[in-house]
N, C-alpha and C positions, 0 to 999 in steps of 0.2 A: 248589652247593646241589642236592640231589636232591629233586625234587618228587614224582614218581609213577613207579612201575615195575610191570611184570607179566611173568611168565615162564610158558611152557607147554612141556612136553617129553613125548616119547613114547619108550619103549624096547621094542624087539621082541627077545625072547630066543630065540636059536636054539641048537641042540645042547642041548636041555633034559634029556637023559639023563645029562649029566655031573653028578656030585655036588658036586665041590669048586669048580671054576671055572665061572661062568655068563656066557658071552659074550653081547653084545647089540649091535644097531645102534640108533642113536638119532637123534632130530630134536629140536632145541632152538630155541625162538623166544622172543625177549625184546623188549619195547617199553618205552621209558623216555622221560619228558618231563623234561628236566633242562638245567641250564646247563653250560658248560665252565669249567674253571679252568686258566689258563695262566700260567706264570712265565717272565719274559723278563729278560735282562740287557742293559742299554744303557750305552754309554760315558757317564761322569758327569764325569770330570775326569782330572787327571794327578797322580801322586805326585811327591815332591821328586826322585826319581831318574829321572823320565821315564816310568815305567810307567803304563799306562792304568788308571784306576779305573772299576769298573762298579757300577751300582746295580740291585738286583733289583726288578722290578715284577710284581705279581700282578694279572691282568686276568680278568674274567668276561665271557663271551659267551653269547648266547642269551636265553631257553631254546630248546632244539631238541627235536625228536622223533627218537629213535634207534630203529631197527628192526634187529635182528640175527637171522639164521637160520643154524644150523649143523647139518650132518649128519656122522655119524662112527661109530666103533666103540669099544666098551669092554667091560669085564668086571667082575664082582663076585665076590669070594672071601669065603666065610664063614671067620672066624678061630676064635673061641671063644665059645660061648654065643650071645648075640644080636649080637655085634660082627661087622662085615664091613668089607672094603676095596673101594673102587671106583676105577677108573681109566678115563678117557675121552680120546679124541683125535679131532679132526675139523676140517673146513674149512667155511667159510661166507662170507657176504657181509653187510656192514653198510651201512645207509642212514641218512643224517642229513638230516632235512627241516627247513626253516626258513631264516631269514636274520637278519643283525644289521647295523645300519647302520655299526658300527665295523669290520666286516670288508670288505676289498676284494673286490668281485665280479669274478671273471675271466670268467665266462660268465653270460649272463642266465638263470640257472636258480636254483631254490630248494632244490636237493638235491645231495648228494655221496654217493658210494658207494666202497667198497673191499673187497677180499678180506681175509679174516682166518683165524685158526686158533684152536682151543681145545685146551688140554691141561690136564687136571685130575686130581687124586688126592685121595681123602678116606677118612676112617674114619667109619663110621656105627654106630648102635645101633638095632636093630629092637625096637620096643615091641609086645608081644603083647596 
């Protein structure tokens, strides 16, 4: 279940004298307050031929506060009329704040973090 989210980004265009391709550096920050949805398979029984049967469980944890920050490089290309293509690639770090009594706590802390990456491509339309 997604409760609340916000995103902020900044793009700095360099090589502005190029007409077709417009490269840029970017910073992207996202904050979300949400639960997690995990699916797990646990042994449930045995089939008549001796194979193990598994049952799927869906479990929700949280809610947690997620904070993600990414920096990278991208470009925008005008296609035809007001249509354009964008591509971005970057690296960043994600923080997960909060805890849940159903999760085993390995360390006495209330946050986790990890490195991540972003790769996105899109088609856009510019309204004038």
